[in-house]
C-alpha atoms as a printed R data frame, in Angstrom:
    type eleno elety resid chain resno        x       y       z
1   ATOM     1    CA   ARG     A     1 -144.484   7.119 169.756
2   ATOM     2    CA   ASN     A     2 -144.132   6.302 166.077
3   ATOM     3    CA   VAL     A     3 -147.027   3.884 165.671
4   ATOM     4    CA   ASP     A     4 -149.578   5.952 167.576
5   ATOM     5    CA   VAL     A     5 -148.823   9.223 165.805
6   ATOM     6    CA   GLN     A     6 -148.468   7.480 162.451
7   ATOM     7    CA   TYR     A     7 -152.137   6.472 162.698
8   ATOM     8    CA   ARG     A     8 -153.031  10.112 163.191
9   ATOM     9    CA   ALA     A     9 -150.771  11.133 160.314
10  ATOM    10    CA   GLN     A    10 -152.530   8.792 157.887
11  ATOM    11    CA   GLU     A    11 -155.958   9.842 159.168
12  ATOM    12    CA   SER     A    12 -155.137  13.530 158.812
13  ATOM    13    CA   LYS     A    13 -154.215  13.249 155.137
14  ATOM    14    CA   SER     A    14 -157.671  12.155 154.034
15  ATOM    15    CA   SER     A    15 -159.496  14.112 156.723
16  ATOM    16    CA   LEU     A    16 -158.555  17.311 154.912
17  ATOM    17    CA   GLN     A    17 -160.374  16.496 151.709
18  ATOM    18    CA   THR     A    18 -163.334  14.809 153.391
19  ATOM    19    CA   ALA     A    19 -163.763  17.746 155.755
20  ATOM    20    CA   THR     A    20 -163.766  20.292 152.949
21  ATOM    21    CA   ALA     A    21 -166.643  18.528 151.240
22  ATOM    22    CA   PHE     A    22 -168.726  18.669 154.388
23  ATOM    23    CA   ALA     A    23 -167.770  22.312 154.890
24  ATOM    24    CA   GLU     A    24 -169.675  22.954 151.675
25  ATOM    25    CA   MET     A    25 -172.890  21.530 153.195
26  ATOM    26    CA   SER     A    26 -175.795  23.793 153.981
27  ATOM    27    CA   ARG     A    27 -176.150  25.194 157.482
28  ATOM    28    CA   GLU     A    28 -179.219  22.997 158.039
29  ATOM    29    CA   ASP     A    29 -177.260  19.866 157.138
30  ATOM    30    CA   GLN     A    30 -174.409  20.836 159.413
31  ATOM    31    CA   GLN     A    31 -176.670  21.226 162.445
32  ATOM    32    CA   ALA     A    32 -176.995  17.449 162.644
33  ATOM    33    CA   SER     A    33 -173.358  16.834 161.833
34  ATOM    34    CA   TYR     A    34 -169.901  17.226 163.247
35  ATOM    35    CA   ASP     A    35 -168.012  20.511 163.172
36  ATOM    36    CA   TYR     A    36 -166.098  19.798 159.962
37  ATOM    37    CA   LYS     A    37 -164.687  23.292 159.916
38  ATOM    38    CA   ASP     A    38 -162.927  22.459 163.162
39  ATOM    39    CA   VAL     A    39 -161.741  19.136 161.716
40  ATOM    40    CA   LEU     A    40 -160.250  20.976 158.761
41  ATOM    41    CA   GLU     A    41 -158.523  23.520 160.980
42  ATOM    42    CA   LYS     A    42 -157.043  20.853 163.259
43  ATOM    43    CA   SER     A    43 -155.878  18.766 160.293
44  ATOM    44    CA   LEU     A    44 -153.906  21.707 158.961
45  ATOM    45    CA   LEU     A    45 -152.457  22.373 162.416
46  ATOM    46    CA   PHE     A    46 -151.143  18.802 162.389
47  ATOM    47    CA   TYR     A    47 -148.981  19.667 159.395
48  ATOM    48    CA   GLU     A    48 -147.663  22.774 161.102
49  ATOM    49    CA   ALA     A    49 -146.568  20.606 164.008
50  ATOM    50    CA   GLN     A    50 -144.684  18.359 161.575
51  ATOM    51    CA   ARG     A    51 -142.728  21.197 159.953
52  ATOM    52    CA   SER     A    52 -138.969  20.882 159.811
53  ATOM    53    CA   GLY     A    53 -136.434  23.648 159.237
54  ATOM    54    CA   LYS     A    54 -136.580  27.393 159.829
55  ATOM    55    CA   LEU     A    55 -140.149  28.196 160.814
56  ATOM    56    CA   PRO     A    56 -142.031  31.285 159.579
57  ATOM    57    CA   SER     A    57 -143.129  34.162 161.782
58  ATOM    58    CA   ASP     A    58 -146.823  33.260 161.309
59  ATOM    59    CA   GLN     A    59 -146.371  29.740 162.704
60  ATOM    60    CA   LYS     A    60 -149.502  28.895 164.733
61  ATOM    61    CA   VAL     A    61 -148.098  25.845 166.520
62  ATOM    62    CA   THR     A    62 -145.753  27.925 168.617
63  ATOM    63    CA   TRP     A    63 -144.313  25.088 170.693
64  ATOM    64    CA   ARG     A    64 -142.625  23.765 167.551
65  ATOM    65    CA   LYS     A    65 -139.340  25.634 166.990
66  ATOM    66    CA   ASP     A    66 -136.626  25.634 164.328
67  ATOM    67    CA   SER     A    67 -135.041  22.209 163.860
68  ATOM    68    CA   ALA     A    68 -132.779  20.209 161.540
69  ATOM    69    CA   LEU     A    69 -131.200  23.381 160.168
70  ATOM    70    CA   ASN     A    70 -128.143  21.462 158.969
71  ATOM    71    CA   ASP     A    71 -129.926  18.948 156.730
72  ATOM    72    CA   LYS     A    72 -127.758  18.680 153.630
73  ATOM    73    CA   GLY     A    73 -127.321  16.488 150.592
74  ATOM    74    CA   ASN     A    74 -124.221  14.477 149.777
75  ATOM    75    CA   ASP     A    75 -122.669  17.476 148.035
76  ATOM    76    CA   GLY     A    76 -123.796  20.043 150.555
77  ATOM    77    CA   GLU     A    77 -127.167  20.831 148.970
78  ATOM    78    CA   ASP     A    78 -129.646  22.603 151.238
79  ATOM    79    CA   LEU     A    79 -132.298  20.060 152.287
80  ATOM    80    CA   THR     A    80 -133.842  22.012 155.148
81  ATOM    81    CA   GLY     A    81 -137.605  22.286 155.370
82  ATOM    82    CA   GLY     A    82 -140.277  19.796 154.507
83  ATOM    83    CA   TYR     A    83 -142.222  17.661 156.941
84  ATOM    84    CA   TYR     A    84 -141.274  15.052 159.496
85  ATOM    85    CA   ASP     A    85 -142.991  11.715 159.101
86  ATOM    86    CA   ALA     A    86 -145.653  10.898 161.691
87  ATOM    87    CA   GLY     A    87 -144.075  10.513 165.135
88  ATOM    88    CA   ASP     A    88 -140.450  10.377 164.100
89  ATOM    89    CA   PHE     A    89 -138.107  12.940 162.592
90  ATOM    90    CA   VAL     A    90 -137.125  11.263 159.329
91  ATOM    91    CA   LYS     A    91 -138.144  13.108 156.160
92  ATOM    92    CA   PHE     A    92 -139.543  10.504 153.761
93  ATOM    93    CA   GLY     A    93 -140.113  11.923 150.304
94  ATOM    94    CA   PHE     A    94 -142.563   9.217 149.248
95  ATOM    95    CA   GLN     A    95 -145.047   9.701 152.062
96  ATOM    96    CA   MET     A    96 -144.550  13.473 152.067
97  ATOM    97    CA   SER     A    97 -145.296  13.804 148.364
98  ATOM    98    CA   PHE     A    98 -148.465  11.719 148.666
99  ATOM    99    CA   SER     A    99 -149.648  13.989 151.473
100 ATOM   100    CA   ILE     A   100 -149.102  17.085 149.337
101 ATOM   101    CA   THR     A   101 -150.871  15.515 146.358
102 ATOM   102    CA   VAL     A   102 -153.921  14.751 148.479
103 ATOM   103    CA   ILE     A   103 -154.074  18.219 150.053
104 ATOM   104    CA   ALA     A   104 -153.717  19.863 146.649
105 ATOM   105    CA   TRP     A   105 -156.404  17.590 145.209
106 ATOM   106    CA   GLY     A   106 -158.762  18.673 147.974
107 ATOM   107    CA   VAL     A   107 -158.080  22.348 147.356
108 ATOM   108    CA   LEU     A   108 -158.629  21.945 143.617
109 ATOM   109    CA   ASP     A   109 -161.906  20.047 143.816
110 ATOM   110    CA   HIS     A   110 -163.301  21.513 147.058
111 ATOM   111    CA   LYS     A   111 -161.972  25.031 147.106
112 ATOM   112    CA   GLU     A   112 -165.338  26.390 148.205
113 ATOM   113    CA   GLY     A   113 -165.172  24.234 151.319
114 ATOM   114    CA   TYR     A   114 -161.786  25.669 152.270
115 ATOM   115    CA   GLN     A   115 -163.075  29.178 151.651
116 ATOM   116    CA   THR     A   116 -166.216  28.618 153.718
117 ATOM   117    CA   ALA     A   117 -164.062  27.307 156.560
118 ATOM   118    CA   ASN     A   118 -161.640  30.256 156.222
119 ATOM   119    CA   ALA     A   119 -158.888  27.665 155.761
120 ATOM   120    CA   LEU     A   120 -157.741  28.254 152.179
121 ATOM   121    CA   ASP     A   121 -154.730  30.388 153.103
122 ATOM   122    CA   ASP     A   122 -153.487  27.807 155.606
123 ATOM   123    CA   ALA     A   123 -153.995  25.036 153.044
124 ATOM   124    CA   LEU     A   124 -151.905  26.901 150.471
125 ATOM   125    CA   LYS     A   125 -149.164  27.354 153.068
126 ATOM   126    CA   ALA     A   126 -149.277  23.644 153.901
127 ATOM   127    CA   ILE     A   127 -148.867  22.733 150.238
128 ATOM   128    CA   LYS     A   128 -146.073  25.226 149.627
129 ATOM   129    CA   TRP     A   129 -144.110  24.046 152.674
130 ATOM   130    CA   GLY     A   130 -143.912  20.667 150.982
131 ATOM   131    CA   THR     A   131 -143.340  21.811 147.405
132 ATOM   132    CA   ASP     A   132 -140.564  24.220 148.408
133 ATOM   133    CA   TYR     A   133 -138.764  21.240 149.906
134 ATOM   134    CA   PHE     A   134 -139.325  19.090 146.805
135 ATOM   135    CA   ILE     A   135 -137.731  21.785 144.662
136 ATOM   136    CA   LYS     A   136 -134.683  21.728 146.936
137 ATOM   137    CA   ALA     A   137 -134.548  17.916 146.861
138 ATOM   138    CA   HIS     A   138 -134.717  17.874 143.043
139 ATOM   139    CA   THR     A   139 -131.055  18.741 142.630
140 ATOM   140    CA   SER     A   140 -130.804  17.865 138.936
141 ATOM   141    CA   GLU     A   141 -133.122  16.646 136.205
142 ATOM   142    CA   ASN     A   142 -132.582  12.947 137.002
143 ATOM   143    CA   GLU     A   143 -131.720  13.172 140.677
144 ATOM   144    CA   PHE     A   144 -133.977  13.488 143.695
145 ATOM   145    CA   TYR     A   145 -133.319  13.117 147.403
146 ATOM   146    CA   ALA     A   146 -135.635  10.406 148.695
147 ATOM   147    CA   GLN     A   147 -134.961  10.733 152.381
148 ATOM   148    CA   VAL     A   148 -133.139  12.679 155.062
149 ATOM   149    CA   ALA     A   149 -132.067  10.900 158.279
150 ATOM   150    CA   SER     A   150 -131.528   7.263 159.176
151 ATOM   151    CA   GLY     A   151 -134.470   5.350 160.557
152 ATOM   152    CA   THR     A   152 -132.179   3.456 162.923
153 ATOM   153    CA   MET     A   153 -130.556   6.516 164.446
154 ATOM   154    CA   ASP     A   154 -133.803   8.450 164.527
155 ATOM   155    CA   HIS     A   155 -135.783   5.708 166.249
156 ATOM   156    CA   ASN     A   156 -133.090   5.402 168.887
157 ATOM   157    CA   TYR     A   157 -133.597   9.071 169.741
158 ATOM   158    CA   TRP     A   158 -136.499   9.997 172.028
159 ATOM   159    CA   GLY     A   159 -136.049  13.736 172.350
160 ATOM   160    CA   ARG     A   160 -137.426  16.739 170.501
161 ATOM   161    CA   PRO     A   161 -136.370  17.521 166.920
162 ATOM   162    CA   GLU     A   162 -135.159  20.911 168.160
163 ATOM   163    CA   ASP     A   163 -132.526  19.108 170.261
164 ATOM   164    CA   MET     A   164 -131.248  16.582 167.710
165 ATOM   165    CA   THR     A   165 -127.479  16.277 167.381
166 ATOM   166    CA   MET     A   166 -127.084  12.914 165.603
167 ATOM   167    CA   GLU     A   167 -125.990  12.533 162.005
168 ATOM   168    CA   ARG     A   168 -128.780  12.876 159.433
169 ATOM   169    CA   PRO     A   169 -127.597  11.219 156.208
170 ATOM   170    CA   ALA     A   170 -129.412  11.856 152.920
171 ATOM   171    CA   PHE     A   171 -130.325   9.266 150.289
172 ATOM   172    CA   LYS     A   172 -131.119  10.003 146.649
173 ATOM   173    CA   ILE     A   173 -132.413   8.267 143.542
174 ATOM   174    CA   THR     A   174 -130.442   8.593 140.306
175 ATOM   175    CA   THR     A   175 -130.361   7.027 136.846
176 ATOM   176    CA   SER     A   176 -128.260   4.158 138.232
177 ATOM   177    CA   ALA     A   177 -130.447   3.808 141.332
178 ATOM   178    CA   PRO     A   178 -133.920   4.814 140.097
179 ATOM   179    CA   GLY     A   179 -137.159   5.196 142.005
180 ATOM   180    CA   SER     A   180 -140.128   5.561 139.662
181 ATOM   181    CA   ASP     A   181 -142.654   5.324 142.479
182 ATOM   182    CA   LEU     A   182 -141.081   8.206 144.399
183 ATOM   183    CA   ALA     A   183 -140.343  10.374 141.350
184 ATOM   184    CA   ALA     A   184 -143.798   9.891 139.820
185 ATOM   185    CA   GLU     A   185 -145.601  10.574 143.110
186 ATOM   186    CA   THR     A   186 -143.561  13.740 143.597
187 ATOM   187    CA   ALA     A   187 -144.371  14.722 140.019
188 ATOM   188    CA   ALA     A   188 -148.057  14.246 140.841
189 ATOM   189    CA   ALA     A   189 -147.725  16.460 143.915
190 ATOM   190    CA   LEU     A   190 -145.959  19.204 141.990
191 ATOM   191    CA   ALA     A   191 -148.400  19.023 139.062
192 ATOM   192    CA   ALA     A   192 -151.403  19.214 141.378
193 ATOM   193    CA   ALA     A   193 -149.815  22.078 143.297
194 ATOM   194    CA   SER     A   194 -149.061  23.911 140.055
195 ATOM   195    CA   LEU     A   195 -152.797  23.928 139.333
196 ATOM   196    CA   VAL     A   196 -153.537  25.198 142.842
197 ATOM   197    CA   PHE     A   197 -151.121  28.105 142.486
198 ATOM   198    CA   GLN     A   198 -152.006  28.931 138.877
199 ATOM   199    CA   SER     A   199 -154.304  31.766 139.904
200 ATOM   200    CA   VAL     A   200 -152.322  32.685 143.015
201 ATOM   201    CA   ASP     A   201 -148.714  32.889 141.802
202 ATOM   202    CA   SER     A   202 -148.307  32.070 138.115
203 ATOM   203    CA   SER     A   203 -144.499  32.191 138.259
204 ATOM   204    CA   TYR     A   204 -144.348  29.707 141.131
205 ATOM   205    CA   SER     A   205 -146.931  27.532 139.371
206 ATOM   206    CA   ALA     A   206 -144.726  27.391 136.264
207 ATOM   207    CA   THR     A   207 -141.709  26.411 138.366
208 ATOM   208    CA   LEU     A   208 -143.659  23.609 139.995
209 ATOM   209    CA   LEU     A   209 -144.834  22.300 136.638
210 ATOM   210    CA   GLN     A   210 -141.306  22.372 135.230
211 ATOM   211    CA   HIS     A   211 -140.044  20.202 138.080
212 ATOM   212    CA   ALA     A   212 -143.080  17.931 137.739
213 ATOM   213    CA   VAL     A   213 -142.400  17.310 134.040
214 ATOM   214    CA   GLN     A   214 -138.733  16.566 134.686
215 ATOM   215    CA   LEU     A   215 -139.433  14.221 137.565
216 ATOM   216    CA   PHE     A   216 -142.054  12.305 135.623
217 ATOM   217    CA   ASN     A   217 -139.692  11.906 132.673
218 ATOM   218    CA   PHE     A   218 -137.096  10.596 135.136
219 ATOM   219    CA   ALA     A   219 -139.620   8.163 136.622
220 ATOM   220    CA   ASN     A   220 -140.809   6.913 133.235
221 ATOM   221    CA   THR     A   221 -137.398   6.630 131.565
222 ATOM   222    CA   TYR     A   222 -135.499   4.981 134.416
223 ATOM   223    CA   ARG     A   223 -137.932   2.534 135.932
224 ATOM   224    CA   GLY     A   224 -137.534   0.853 139.300
225 ATOM   225    CA   LYS     A   225 -138.711   0.923 142.926
226 ATOM   226    CA   TYR     A   226 -137.033   3.465 145.154
227 ATOM   227    CA   THR     A   227 -136.700   0.925 147.961
228 ATOM   228    CA   ASP     A   228 -134.457  -1.097 145.639
229 ATOM   229    CA   ALA     A   229 -132.157   1.894 145.164
230 ATOM   230    CA   PHE     A   230 -130.356   1.587 148.494
231 ATOM   231    CA   ALA     A   231 -127.926  -1.249 149.147
232 ATOM   232    CA   ASP     A   232 -128.638  -1.275 152.876
233 ATOM   233    CA   PHE     A   233 -132.212  -2.239 152.156
234 ATOM   234    CA   LYS     A   234 -131.818  -4.283 148.986
235 ATOM   235    CA   SER     A   235 -129.279  -6.676 150.500
236 ATOM   236    CA   LEU     A   236 -131.603  -7.791 153.302
237 ATOM   237    CA   PRO     A   237 -133.721 -10.970 152.888
238 ATOM   238    CA   TRP     A   238 -137.472 -10.364 152.689
239 ATOM   239    CA   PRO     A   239 -138.414 -11.550 156.219
240 ATOM   240    CA   GLN     A   240 -135.772  -9.283 157.678
241 ATOM   241    CA   LYS     A   241 -136.993  -6.385 155.583
242 ATOM   242    CA   ALA     A   242 -140.493  -6.879 156.917
243 ATOM   243    CA   LEU     A   243 -139.281  -7.021 160.510
244 ATOM   244    CA   LEU     A   244 -136.841  -4.160 160.249
245 ATOM   245    CA   LYS     A   245 -138.588  -1.879 157.797
246 ATOM   246    CA   SER     A   246 -139.105   0.770 160.477
247 ATOM   247    CA   GLU     A   247 -135.521   0.513 161.677
248 ATOM   248    CA   ILE     A   248 -133.446   0.929 158.535
249 ATOM   249    CA   PHE     A   249 -132.683   3.703 156.133
250 ATOM   250    CA   VAL     A   250 -135.705   3.220 153.905
251 ATOM   251    CA   CYS     A   251 -138.512   2.683 156.375
252 ATOM   252    CA   TYR     A   252 -141.381   1.844 154.080
253 ATOM   253    CA   ILE     A   253 -141.742  -0.746 151.355
254 ATOM   254    CA   SER     A   254 -143.443   0.177 148.097
255 ATOM   255    CA   SER     A   255 -145.015  -3.281 148.082
256 ATOM   256    CA   SER     A   256 -147.315  -2.650 145.126
257 ATOM   257    CA   GLY     A   257 -144.483  -1.533 142.853
258 ATOM   258    CA   TYR     A   258 -144.128   1.654 140.846
259 ATOM   259    CA   GLU     A   259 -146.681   1.105 138.093
260 ATOM   260    CA   ASP     A   260 -149.574   2.684 139.983
261 ATOM   261    CA   GLU     A   261 -147.503   5.803 140.675
262 ATOM   262    CA   LEU     A   262 -146.639   6.078 136.973
263 ATOM   263    CA   VAL     A   263 -150.343   6.064 136.065
264 ATOM   264    CA   TRP     A   264 -151.197   8.418 138.938
265 ATOM   265    CA   GLY     A   265 -148.416  10.819 137.970
266 ATOM   266    CA   ALA     A   266 -149.325  10.681 134.283
267 ATOM   267    CA   ALA     A   267 -152.962  11.487 135.079
268 ATOM   268    CA   TRP     A   268 -151.960  14.551 137.091
269 ATOM   269    CA   LEU     A   269 -149.517  15.708 134.409
270 ATOM   270    CA   TYR     A   270 -152.251  15.361 131.821
271 ATOM   271    CA   ARG     A   271 -154.598  17.404 133.974
272 ATOM   272    CA   ALA     A   272 -151.934  20.092 134.303
273 ATOM   273    CA   THR     A   273 -150.704  20.135 130.685
274 ATOM   274    CA   ASN     A   274 -153.278  18.481 128.348
275 ATOM   275    CA   ASP     A   275 -150.283  16.763 126.741
276 ATOM   276    CA   ASN     A   276 -151.454  13.537 125.069
277 ATOM   277    CA   SER     A   277 -148.115  11.826 125.669
278 ATOM   278    CA   TYR     A   278 -149.225  11.271 129.259
279 ATOM   279    CA   LEU     A   279 -152.324   9.470 128.010
280 ATOM   280    CA   GLN     A   280 -150.009   7.118 126.128
281 ATOM   281    CA   VAL     A   281 -148.221   6.261 129.369
282 ATOM   282    CA   ILE     A   282 -151.588   5.598 131.007
283 ATOM   283    CA   GLU     A   283 -152.662   3.319 128.158
284 ATOM   284    CA   GLU     A   284 -149.373   1.424 128.377
285 ATOM   285    CA   VAL     A   285 -149.171   0.943 132.126
286 ATOM   286    CA   TYR     A   286 -152.785   0.881 133.320
287 ATOM   287    CA   PRO     A   287 -153.514  -2.710 132.161
288 ATOM   288    CA   THR     A   288 -150.832  -3.950 134.554
289 ATOM   289    CA   ILE     A   289 -152.700  -2.493 137.558
290 ATOM   290    CA   GLN     A   290 -156.305  -2.580 136.357
291 ATOM   291    CA   TYR     A   291 -157.284  -5.139 138.977
292 ATOM   292    CA   TYR     A   292 -155.664  -3.263 141.847
293 ATOM   293    CA   ILE     A   293 -157.982  -1.481 144.234
294 ATOM   294    CA   GLY     A   294 -157.525   0.937 147.093
295 ATOM   295    CA   PHE     A   295 -155.894   4.262 147.752
296 ATOM   296    CA   ASN     A   296 -153.140   5.145 150.236
297 ATOM   297    CA   TRP     A   297 -149.565   6.413 150.324
298 ATOM   298    CA   ASP     A   298 -148.355   3.246 148.590
299 ATOM   299    CA   GLN     A   299 -151.246   2.240 146.346
300 ATOM   300    CA   LYS     A   300 -152.736   4.747 143.913
301 ATOM   301    CA   ALA     A   301 -154.887   2.510 141.719
302 ATOM   302    CA   GLY     A   302 -158.191   3.655 143.204
303 ATOM   303    CA   GLY     A   303 -157.123   7.262 143.138
304 ATOM   304    CA   ALA     A   304 -155.853   6.945 139.603
305 ATOM   305    CA   ASP     A   305 -159.224   5.674 138.385
306 ATOM   306    CA   VAL     A   306 -160.913   8.737 139.857
307 ATOM   307    CA   SER     A   307 -158.149  11.068 138.770
308 ATOM   308    CA   PHE     A   308 -158.755  10.143 135.122
309 ATOM   309    CA   PHE     A   309 -162.191  11.734 135.326
310 ATOM   310    CA   SER     A   310 -161.663  14.584 137.743
311 ATOM   311    CA   ALA     A   311 -158.471  15.515 135.872
312 ATOM   312    CA   LEU     A   312 -159.691  14.909 132.346
313 ATOM   313    CA   LYS     A   313 -163.338  15.900 132.969
314 ATOM   314    CA   VAL     A   314 -164.642  12.700 131.405
315 ATOM   315    CA   LEU     A   315 -162.529  13.285 128.289
316 ATOM   316    CA   LEU     A   316 -160.837   9.890 128.519
317 ATOM   317    CA   ALA     A   317 -164.175   8.085 128.547
318 ATOM   318    CA   LYS     A   318 -165.285   9.998 125.449
319 ATOM   319    CA   LEU     A   319 -161.999   9.365 123.638
320 ATOM   320    CA   THR     A   320 -161.864   5.632 124.355
321 ATOM   321    CA   GLY     A   321 -165.546   4.802 124.814
322 ATOM   322    CA   ASP     A   322 -164.486   2.967 127.959
323 ATOM   323    CA   SER     A   323 -166.423   3.728 131.127
324 ATOM   324    CA   SER     A   324 -164.827   0.876 133.068
325 ATOM   325    CA   TYR     A   325 -162.763   3.275 135.182
326 ATOM   326    CA   SER     A   326 -165.732   4.915 136.872
327 ATOM   327    CA   THR     A   327 -167.888   1.774 136.788
328 ATOM   328    CA   LYS     A   328 -165.328  -0.207 138.731
329 ATOM   329    CA   MET     A   329 -165.042   2.449 141.417
330 ATOM   330    CA   GLU     A   330 -168.820   2.896 141.606
331 ATOM   331    CA   ASN     A   331 -169.222  -0.840 142.179
332 ATOM   332    CA   TYR     A   332 -166.427  -0.767 144.745
333 ATOM   333    CA   CYS     A   333 -168.045   2.060 146.728
334 ATOM   334    CA   ASP     A   334 -171.468   0.382 146.596
335 ATOM   335    CA   ASN     A   335 -169.979  -2.849 147.878
336 ATOM   336    CA   MET     A   336 -168.049  -1.160 150.672
337 ATOM   337    CA   PHE     A   337 -171.053   0.846 151.874
338 ATOM   338    CA   ASN     A   338 -173.473  -2.079 151.701
339 ATOM   339    CA   SER     A   339 -171.383  -5.126 152.577
340 ATOM   340    CA   GLN     A   340 -168.235  -4.114 154.451
341 ATOM   341    CA   GLN     A   341 -167.980  -4.925 158.146
342 ATOM   342    CA   LYS     A   342 -169.034  -2.047 160.414
343 ATOM   343    CA   THR     A   343 -168.470  -1.210 164.057
344 ATOM   344    CA   PRO     A   344 -171.479  -1.170 166.431
345 ATOM   345    CA   LYS     A   345 -171.803   2.593 165.866
346 ATOM   346    CA   GLY     A   346 -171.706   2.219 162.082
347 ATOM   347    CA   LEU     A   347 -168.088   3.030 161.208
348 ATOM   348    CA   ILE     A   348 -166.929   1.138 158.123
349 ATOM   349    CA   PHE     A   349 -164.117  -1.129 159.356
350 ATOM   350    CA   ILE     A   350 -161.535  -2.237 156.784
351 ATOM   351    CA   SER     A   351 -158.247  -2.845 158.566
352 ATOM   352    CA   ASP     A   352 -156.827  -3.308 162.057
353 ATOM   353    CA   TRP     A   353 -153.884  -1.118 161.096
354 ATOM   354    CA   GLY     A   354 -154.879   2.531 160.942
355 ATOM   355    CA   SER     A   355 -158.586   1.734 160.805
356 ATOM   356    CA   LEU     A   356 -159.673   5.376 160.522
357 ATOM   357    CA   SER     A   357 -157.179   6.097 157.752
358 ATOM   358    CA   THR     A   358 -158.423   3.254 155.553
359 ATOM   359    CA   THR     A   359 -161.998   4.421 156.066
360 ATOM   360    CA   THR     A   360 -161.287   8.075 155.268
361 ATOM   361    CA   TYR     A   361 -159.375   7.055 152.136
362 ATOM   362    CA   LEU     A   362 -162.464   5.104 151.069
363 ATOM   363    CA   LEU     A   363 -164.712   8.104 151.714
364 ATOM   364    CA   GLN     A   364 -162.355  10.373 149.805
365 ATOM   365    CA   ILE     A   365 -162.453   8.175 146.719
366 ATOM   366    CA   CYS     A   366 -166.228   7.670 146.886
367 ATOM   367    CA   LEU     A   367 -166.709  11.415 147.329
368 ATOM   368    CA   GLU     A   368 -164.863  11.949 144.032
369 ATOM   369    CA   VAL     A   369 -166.825   9.171 142.337
370 ATOM   370    CA   SER     A   370 -170.067  10.808 143.488
371 ATOM   371    CA   GLY     A   371 -168.988  14.076 141.908
372 ATOM   372    CA   ILE     A   372 -168.248  12.316 138.625
373 ATOM   373    CA   LEU     A   373 -171.586  10.492 138.531
374 ATOM   374    CA   ASN     A   374 -173.452  13.691 139.318
């Protein structure tokens, strides 16, 4: 259940942004193409099916009902809402925040595609379902709930979320147990969403930005990986972590560290605020990840390179005289398109695990690079 649906979860995240770009194509171009409007619609329906909590009256996926209405923090804080992760019913803040960042990024840079597909309203609802939960989970300036439910207990349950009765413990990051990767990624999601809602609901946009600033300050001041914050995970030897990572409280390992999330978060905060202090963080941390490549829920280096330009509108290149950010990604895309292994039908094949997700992430990044170069 978990592995199969998790593939679809990863694929859906990038499908949204890729589909919106194709929705902007001319009618003549679309005649020889797939129905990307339908792809966009179905991708958004996936998120509706993953909703947790009290569902709204306009819910389109009607077989999903209210669930996990008693999700609470350690001090009784309301943690209902948000999204379940892939095929299980744990709420992982790290993966959830990345999903919201990517959807918001697509809406910002391909709004016309959403409008053409009549999907903008549903996209805004998908973003807000996540950001409303993040606001709840951000219970104080330097405290954020990373996860609700135990992977072990959840994976031993094979029923519907509507019928769950097991305990659903909550786990948080604090100044004594920091998680820069989680906090910075959530800050990126909230900053990106604040830009989306700027012209829709200025008050809500300001609230999102306030939480984004606080969470990034938390991430930058108290540095550490969120998977090191929980004793149940930290005490295990590495081989056991690798074997049991889907069966313990923190189900995913931030294997690339937190530095890429700090750069990613700083880039989004700069785009939202034009505050030069975020550029200073980028200049400090970027050299430590400059040789990283790729873009997914754990690794943001590729996305961060693109985000510098789409967020700063080439300002960083003009300020520093350094075009290496876009040049590296341009070379990467050229190499992947020209030299990467392909399936017999021409699909770029990168990884056995979630092969479509790795390909759509690549297309998402190269789509952004194309916009920069043009």
